[in-house]
C-alpha positions in Angstrom: -9.7 6.9 -23.5 -13.1 5.2 -23.5 -14.8 4.3 -20.3 -14.1 0.6 -19.6 -11.0 0.4 -21.8 -8.5 -1.6 -19.7 -6.3 -4.6 -19.7 -4.8 -7.0 -17.4 -1.2 -6.4 -16.2 1.0 -9.4 -15.6 2.0 -9.4 -11.9 5.7 -9.8 -12.7 5.5 -6.7 -15.0 3.8 -4.8 -12.2 6.3 -5.7 -9.6 9.2 -4.9 -11.9 7.7 -1.4 -12.3 7.5 -1.0 -8.5 11.1 -2.3 -8.2 12.4 0.3 -10.6 10.5 3.0 -8.8 12.5 2.1 -5.6 16.0 2.4 -7.2 18.0 5.3 -6.0 15.2 7.0 -4.1 15.3 8.1 -0.5 11.8 9.5 0.1 8.2 8.6 -0.9 8.0 11.9 -2.9 11.0 10.7 -5.0 9.4 7.3 -5.5 6.1 8.9 -6.5 7.8 11.1 -9.0 9.9 8.3 -10.4 6.9 5.9 -10.6 4.8 8.5 -12.3 7.6 9.1 -14.9 7.9 5.3 -15.5 4.2 4.9 -16.0 3.9 7.9 -18.3 6.2 6.2 -20.7 3.8 3.2 -21.0 0.7 3.0 -23.1 -2.6 4.3 -21.8 -3.8 0.8 -21.6 -0.8 -0.2 -19.4 -1.3 2.8 -17.1 -4.9 1.7 -16.5 -3.8 -1.9 -16.1 -1.3 -0.7 -13.4 -4.1 1.1 -11.6 -6.3 -2.0 -11.7 -3.5 -4.3 -10.5 -2.8 -1.9 -7.6 -6.5 -2.1 -6.7 -6.4 -5.9 -6.9 -3.3 -6.0 -4.6 -4.9 -3.6 -2.1 -8.0 -5.8 -2.1 -5.9 -9.0 -1.6 -4.1 -7.4 1.4 -7.4 -6.7 3.2 -7.3 -8.9 6.3 -7.8 -8.5 10.0 -4.2 -9.7 10.7 -2.7 -7.0 8.4 -5.1 -4.4 9.8 -3.8 -5.2 13.3 -0.2 -4.8 12.1 -1.1 -1.5 10.5 -2.6 -0.4 13.8 0.5 -1.5 15.7 2.7 0.5 13.3 0.6 3.6 13.3 0.6 4.2 17.0 -2.6 2.2 17.7 -4.8 3.9 15.2 -6.1 2.8 11.8 -9.3 3.9 10.1 -10.7 2.5 6.8 -8.9 5.2 4.8 -5.6 4.9 6.7 -5.6 1.1 6.3 -6.0 1.6 2.5 -3.0 4.0 2.5 -1.1 1.5 4.7 -1.7 -1.2 2.1 -0.5 1.2 -0.7 2.6 1.8 1.4 3.2 -1.9 1.7 2.8 -2.4 -2.1 5.3 0.5 -2.7 7.9 -1.5 -0.8 7.9 -4.2 -3.4 6.8 -7.8 -4.1 8.8 -9.5 -1.3 7.8 -7.2 1.5 4.1 -7.4 0.3 4.0 -11.2 0.0 5.9 -11.7 3.2 3.5 -9.4 5.2 0.4 -11.1 3.8 1.8 -14.5 4.8 3.1 -13.2 8.2 2.5 -9.6 9.4 5.4 -10.0 11.9 7.8 -9.7 8.9 6.9 -6.0 8.8 9.4 -5.6 11.6 12.1 -5.4 8.9 10.4 -2.2 7.5 10.4 -0.2 10.7 12.0 3.2 10.2 12.6 5.4 13.3 12.2 8.5 11.0 8.7 7.4 9.8 5.8 8.9 11.7 3.0 7.1 9.8 3.3 4.0 7.7 1.1 5.1 4.7 1.5 6.2 1.2 -1.8 7.8 0.0 -0.3 9.3 -3.2 0.8 5.8 -4.4 -2.8 5.3 -5.1 -2.9 8.3 -7.5 0.3 7.8 -9.6 -1.7 6.3 -12.5 -3.8 9.5 -12.7 -0.6 11.6 -12.5 1.0 9.5 -15.3 -2.2 9.7 -17.4 -2.1 13.5 -17.1 1.5 13.6 -18.2 0.7 11.4 -21.2 -2.6 12.9 -22.3 -3.0 16.2 -20.6 -5.9 14.9 -18.6 -6.0 12.8 -15.4 -9.3 11.3 -16.3 -9.0 7.5 -15.7 -11.6 5.2 -17.2 -14.3 3.8 -14.9 -13.6 0.3 -13.5 -14.6 -2.3 -15.9 -18.1 -3.7 -15.4 -17.8 -6.6 -12.9 -14.3 -5.6 -11.7 -14.3 -7.4 -8.3 -11.5 -5.4 -6.6 -13.0 -2.0 -6.3 -12.1 -0.1 -3.1 -15.8 0.3 -2.6 -16.2 -3.5 -2.1 -13.4 -4.5 0.3 -13.8 -8.0 1.9 -15.2 -8.0 5.4 -12.8 -8.5 8.2 -13.6 -10.5 11.3 -11.8 -8.7 14.1 -10.6 -10.9 16.9 -8.7 -8.0 18.4 -9.4 -4.4 19.3 -7.1 -1.3 19.8 -7.5 -1.5 23.6 -6.4 -5.1 24.0 -2.6 -5.0 23.8 -2.2 -8.7 24.6 -4.3 -9.8 21.6 -2.7 -7.3 19.3 0.7 -8.5 20.4 -0.3 -12.1 19.7 -0.9 -11.3 16.0 2.6 -9.9 15.5 4.8 -10.1 18.6 8.1 -9.0 17.1 6.5 -6.1 15.4 4.5 -5.1 18.5 7.6 -5.2 20.7 9.8 -3.3 18.3 7.2 -0.6 17.7 6.5 -0.3 21.5 10.2 0.1 22.1 10.4 2.8 19.4 7.4 4.7 20.8 8.9 4.6 24.3 12.3 5.9 23.0 10.5 8.7 21.1 8.6 9.7 24.3 11.8 9.9 26.3 13.4 12.1 23.7 10.5 14.5 23.7 
């Protein structure tokens, strides 16, 4: 496929693909396999468009409030890379979870899973490449189109009004989420 060959994907189509990838799966690995299979049945143009829409949604979710929520959920640690993988995890949970969390990070409390150690899904970012390899025999994805504004190399700047050491401020960003995660961390420590 030629460098720069790409197309826009309608957001409803994108979210329908994600929704289908969640049906009858229990693990991220199962969702990754299912999503790869779904994408591999699409045209090369649509696989690239899915990749670009994913980058756009990751970009859109880049905020200090959501970064704080990611830090709360990941035991008070989030780097640049792990925040990217957190946003990929959030997208993998579907349209409603994604939109709700952007509007109010406290809604992430509904996604807490006591069996989850880290809330991230790095491989979600690679499913387009995996699908392209199934379809064409090569995982070479075209370069981002010239002027593509959502590259992961150009994330918006966050103005941090919180830091990992200030529990009160972090809690003020997402109090229900903070309390639920703290309760879970305490329970895990007691079990160990």
